[in-house]
Chimera marker file (.cmm) of the C-alpha trace (Angstrom):
<marker_set name="trace">
<marker id="1" x="100.839" y="143.207" z="77.324" r="1" g="1" b="0" radius="0.5"/>
<marker id="2" x="101.393" y="143.525" z="73.574" r="1" g="1" b="0" radius="0.5"/>
<marker id="3" x="103.590" y="140.675" z="72.450" r="1" g="1" b="0" radius="0.5"/>
<marker id="4" x="104.425" y="141.680" z="68.877" r="1" g="1" b="0" radius="0.5"/>
<marker id="5" x="108.130" y="142.249" z="68.380" r="1" g="1" b="0" radius="0.5"/>
<marker id="6" x="111.449" y="140.418" z="68.296" r="1" g="1" b="0" radius="0.5"/>
<marker id="7" x="112.537" y="138.046" z="71.052" r="1" g="1" b="0" radius="0.5"/>
<marker id="8" x="115.589" y="136.028" z="71.995" r="1" g="1" b="0" radius="0.5"/>
<marker id="9" x="115.020" y="132.481" z="73.236" r="1" g="1" b="0" radius="0.5"/>
<marker id="10" x="116.980" y="131.543" z="76.342" r="1" g="1" b="0" radius="0.5"/>
<marker id="11" x="119.025" y="129.151" z="74.179" r="1" g="1" b="0" radius="0.5"/>
<marker id="12" x="119.974" y="131.995" z="71.815" r="1" g="1" b="0" radius="0.5"/>
<marker id="13" x="117.759" y="131.920" z="68.712" r="1" g="1" b="0" radius="0.5"/>
<marker id="14" x="115.858" y="135.036" z="67.662" r="1" g="1" b="0" radius="0.5"/>
<marker id="15" x="112.154" y="135.056" z="66.797" r="1" g="1" b="0" radius="0.5"/>
<marker id="16" x="109.445" y="137.471" z="65.721" r="1" g="1" b="0" radius="0.5"/>
<marker id="17" x="106.004" y="137.237" z="67.316" r="1" g="1" b="0" radius="0.5"/>
<marker id="18" x="103.410" y="137.514" z="64.549" r="1" g="1" b="0" radius="0.5"/>
<marker id="19" x="100.225" y="137.449" z="66.615" r="1" g="1" b="0" radius="0.5"/>
<marker id="20" x="98.330" y="135.888" z="69.496" r="1" g="1" b="0" radius="0.5"/>
<marker id="21" x="95.624" y="133.445" z="68.386" r="1" g="1" b="0" radius="0.5"/>
<marker id="22" x="93.018" y="131.426" z="70.274" r="1" g="1" b="0" radius="0.5"/>
<marker id="23" x="92.779" y="127.644" z="70.195" r="1" g="1" b="0" radius="0.5"/>
<marker id="24" x="89.477" y="126.819" z="68.464" r="1" g="1" b="0" radius="0.5"/>
<marker id="25" x="88.421" y="124.162" z="70.993" r="1" g="1" b="0" radius="0.5"/>
<marker id="26" x="89.720" y="125.459" z="74.324" r="1" g="1" b="0" radius="0.5"/>
<marker id="27" x="89.993" y="129.224" z="73.809" r="1" g="1" b="0" radius="0.5"/>
<marker id="28" x="93.577" y="129.049" z="75.128" r="1" g="1" b="0" radius="0.5"/>
<marker id="29" x="95.766" y="131.904" z="73.877" r="1" g="1" b="0" radius="0.5"/>
<marker id="30" x="98.561" y="130.740" z="71.563" r="1" g="1" b="0" radius="0.5"/>
<marker id="31" x="101.571" y="132.779" z="70.447" r="1" g="1" b="0" radius="0.5"/>
<marker id="32" x="102.364" y="132.490" z="66.724" r="1" g="1" b="0" radius="0.5"/>
<marker id="33" x="106.005" y="133.287" z="65.982" r="1" g="1" b="0" radius="0.5"/>
<marker id="34" x="108.646" y="132.712" z="63.324" r="1" g="1" b="0" radius="0.5"/>
<marker id="35" x="112.326" y="131.966" z="63.521" r="1" g="1" b="0" radius="0.5"/>
<marker id="36" x="114.654" y="134.702" z="62.280" r="1" g="1" b="0" radius="0.5"/>
<marker id="37" x="117.311" y="132.172" z="61.265" r="1" g="1" b="0" radius="0.5"/>
<marker id="38" x="117.647" y="129.256" z="58.835" r="1" g="1" b="0" radius="0.5"/>
<marker id="39" x="114.335" y="128.518" z="57.079" r="1" g="1" b="0" radius="0.5"/>
<marker id="40" x="112.287" y="130.957" z="59.198" r="1" g="1" b="0" radius="0.5"/>
<marker id="41" x="109.856" y="128.240" z="60.292" r="1" g="1" b="0" radius="0.5"/>
<marker id="42" x="106.583" y="129.307" z="61.907" r="1" g="1" b="0" radius="0.5"/>
<marker id="43" x="105.783" y="127.988" z="65.390" r="1" g="1" b="0" radius="0.5"/>
<marker id="44" x="102.942" y="128.140" z="67.900" r="1" g="1" b="0" radius="0.5"/>
<marker id="45" x="103.192" y="127.820" z="71.676" r="1" g="1" b="0" radius="0.5"/>
<marker id="46" x="100.661" y="128.349" z="74.476" r="1" g="1" b="0" radius="0.5"/>
<marker id="47" x="101.010" y="131.923" z="75.753" r="1" g="1" b="0" radius="0.5"/>
<marker id="48" x="101.577" y="130.781" z="79.331" r="1" g="1" b="0" radius="0.5"/>
<marker id="49" x="104.565" y="128.701" z="78.151" r="1" g="1" b="0" radius="0.5"/>
<marker id="50" x="105.884" y="131.554" z="75.994" r="1" g="1" b="0" radius="0.5"/>
<marker id="51" x="105.890" y="133.895" z="79.005" r="1" g="1" b="0" radius="0.5"/>
<marker id="52" x="107.148" y="131.429" z="81.627" r="1" g="1" b="0" radius="0.5"/>
<marker id="53" x="110.577" y="131.174" z="83.194" r="1" g="1" b="0" radius="0.5"/>
<marker id="54" x="112.827" y="128.153" z="82.716" r="1" g="1" b="0" radius="0.5"/>
<marker id="55" x="115.815" y="126.803" z="84.590" r="1" g="1" b="0" radius="0.5"/>
<marker id="56" x="119.172" y="126.083" z="82.969" r="1" g="1" b="0" radius="0.5"/>
<marker id="57" x="122.418" y="125.262" z="84.793" r="1" g="1" b="0" radius="0.5"/>
<marker id="58" x="120.815" y="126.195" z="88.118" r="1" g="1" b="0" radius="0.5"/>
<marker id="59" x="119.768" y="129.664" z="86.921" r="1" g="1" b="0" radius="0.5"/>
<marker id="60" x="116.293" y="130.934" z="86.080" r="1" g="1" b="0" radius="0.5"/>
<marker id="61" x="115.598" y="132.812" z="82.835" r="1" g="1" b="0" radius="0.5"/>
<marker id="62" x="112.529" y="133.980" z="80.931" r="1" g="1" b="0" radius="0.5"/>
<marker id="63" x="111.944" y="131.521" z="78.071" r="1" g="1" b="0" radius="0.5"/>
<marker id="64" x="111.779" y="134.505" z="75.668" r="1" g="1" b="0" radius="0.5"/>
<marker id="65" x="113.159" y="138.031" z="76.255" r="1" g="1" b="0" radius="0.5"/>
<marker id="66" x="111.871" y="140.927" z="74.153" r="1" g="1" b="0" radius="0.5"/>
<marker id="67" x="114.734" y="142.643" z="72.309" r="1" g="1" b="0" radius="0.5"/>
<marker id="68" x="112.840" y="144.960" z="69.936" r="1" g="1" b="0" radius="0.5"/>
<marker id="69" x="109.290" y="146.275" z="69.463" r="1" g="1" b="0" radius="0.5"/>
<link id1="1" id2="2" r="1" g="1" b="0" radius="0.2"/>
<link id1="2" id2="3" r="1" g="1" b="0" radius="0.2"/>
<link id1="3" id2="4" r="1" g="1" b="0" radius="0.2"/>
<link id1="4" id2="5" r="1" g="1" b="0" radius="0.2"/>
<link id1="5" id2="6" r="1" g="1" b="0" radius="0.2"/>
<link id1="6" id2="7" r="1" g="1" b="0" radius="0.2"/>
<link id1="7" id2="8" r="1" g="1" b="0" radius="0.2"/>
<link id1="8" id2="9" r="1" g="1" b="0" radius="0.2"/>
<link id1="9" id2="10" r="1" g="1" b="0" radius="0.2"/>
<link id1="10" id2="11" r="1" g="1" b="0" radius="0.2"/>
<link id1="11" id2="12" r="1" g="1" b="0" radius="0.2"/>
<link id1="12" id2="13" r="1" g="1" b="0" radius="0.2"/>
<link id1="13" id2="14" r="1" g="1" b="0" radius="0.2"/>
<link id1="14" id2="15" r="1" g="1" b="0" radius="0.2"/>
<link id1="15" id2="16" r="1" g="1" b="0" radius="0.2"/>
<link id1="16" id2="17" r="1" g="1" b="0" radius="0.2"/>
<link id1="17" id2="18" r="1" g="1" b="0" radius="0.2"/>
<link id1="18" id2="19" r="1" g="1" b="0" radius="0.2"/>
<link id1="19" id2="20" r="1" g="1" b="0" radius="0.2"/>
<link id1="20" id2="21" r="1" g="1" b="0" radius="0.2"/>
<link id1="21" id2="22" r="1" g="1" b="0" radius="0.2"/>
<link id1="22" id2="23" r="1" g="1" b="0" radius="0.2"/>
<link id1="23" id2="24" r="1" g="1" b="0" radius="0.2"/>
<link id1="24" id2="25" r="1" g="1" b="0" radius="0.2"/>
<link id1="25" id2="26" r="1" g="1" b="0" radius="0.2"/>
<link id1="26" id2="27" r="1" g="1" b="0" radius="0.2"/>
<link id1="27" id2="28" r="1" g="1" b="0" radius="0.2"/>
<link id1="28" id2="29" r="1" g="1" b="0" radius="0.2"/>
<link id1="29" id2="30" r="1" g="1" b="0" radius="0.2"/>
<link id1="30" id2="31" r="1" g="1" b="0" radius="0.2"/>
<link id1="31" id2="32" r="1" g="1" b="0" radius="0.2"/>
<link id1="32" id2="33" r="1" g="1" b="0" radius="0.2"/>
<link id1="33" id2="34" r="1" g="1" b="0" radius="0.2"/>
<link id1="34" id2="35" r="1" g="1" b="0" radius="0.2"/>
<link id1="35" id2="36" r="1" g="1" b="0" radius="0.2"/>
<link id1="36" id2="37" r="1" g="1" b="0" radius="0.2"/>
<link id1="37" id2="38" r="1" g="1" b="0" radius="0.2"/>
<link id1="38" id2="39" r="1" g="1" b="0" radius="0.2"/>
<link id1="39" id2="40" r="1" g="1" b="0" radius="0.2"/>
<link id1="40" id2="41" r="1" g="1" b="0" radius="0.2"/>
<link id1="41" id2="42" r="1" g="1" b="0" radius="0.2"/>
<link id1="42" id2="43" r="1" g="1" b="0" radius="0.2"/>
<link id1="43" id2="44" r="1" g="1" b="0" radius="0.2"/>
<link id1="44" id2="45" r="1" g="1" b="0" radius="0.2"/>
<link id1="45" id2="46" r="1" g="1" b="0" radius="0.2"/>
<link id1="46" id2="47" r="1" g="1" b="0" radius="0.2"/>
<link id1="47" id2="48" r="1" g="1" b="0" radius="0.2"/>
<link id1="48" id2="49" r="1" g="1" b="0" radius="0.2"/>
<link id1="49" id2="50" r="1" g="1" b="0" radius="0.2"/>
<link id1="50" id2="51" r="1" g="1" b="0" radius="0.2"/>
<link id1="51" id2="52" r="1" g="1" b="0" radius="0.2"/>
<link id1="52" id2="53" r="1" g="1" b="0" radius="0.2"/>
<link id1="53" id2="54" r="1" g="1" b="0" radius="0.2"/>
<link id1="54" id2="55" r="1" g="1" b="0" radius="0.2"/>
<link id1="55" id2="56" r="1" g="1" b="0" radius="0.2"/>
<link id1="56" id2="57" r="1" g="1" b="0" radius="0.2"/>
<link id1="57" id2="58" r="1" g="1" b="0" radius="0.2"/>
<link id1="58" id2="59" r="1" g="1" b="0" radius="0.2"/>
<link id1="59" id2="60" r="1" g="1" b="0" radius="0.2"/>
<link id1="60" id2="61" r="1" g="1" b="0" radius="0.2"/>
<link id1="61" id2="62" r="1" g="1" b="0" radius="0.2"/>
<link id1="62" id2="63" r="1" g="1" b="0" radius="0.2"/>
<link id1="63" id2="64" r="1" g="1" b="0" radius="0.2"/>
<link id1="64" id2="65" r="1" g="1" b="0" radius="0.2"/>
<link id1="65" id2="66" r="1" g="1" b="0" radius="0.2"/>
<link id1="66" id2="67" r="1" g="1" b="0" radius="0.2"/>
<link id1="67" id2="68" r="1" g="1" b="0" radius="0.2"/>
<link id1="68" id2="69" r="1" g="1" b="0" radius="0.2"/>
</marker_set>
């Protein structure tokens, strides 16, 4: 699945996925993304965490939902 695009975090913030990189020691895929609010900080998160579901108030949501390619 191509990840590039804009996403909404389950808590409401919007982000743009810049690329998928590999951890130099483990080979684990990492998602590199930037915030589309405030200072536009750049973040990295393991791909499996980026794509996982989370629970909030007894409901299950994807951590990030794609909103635009």
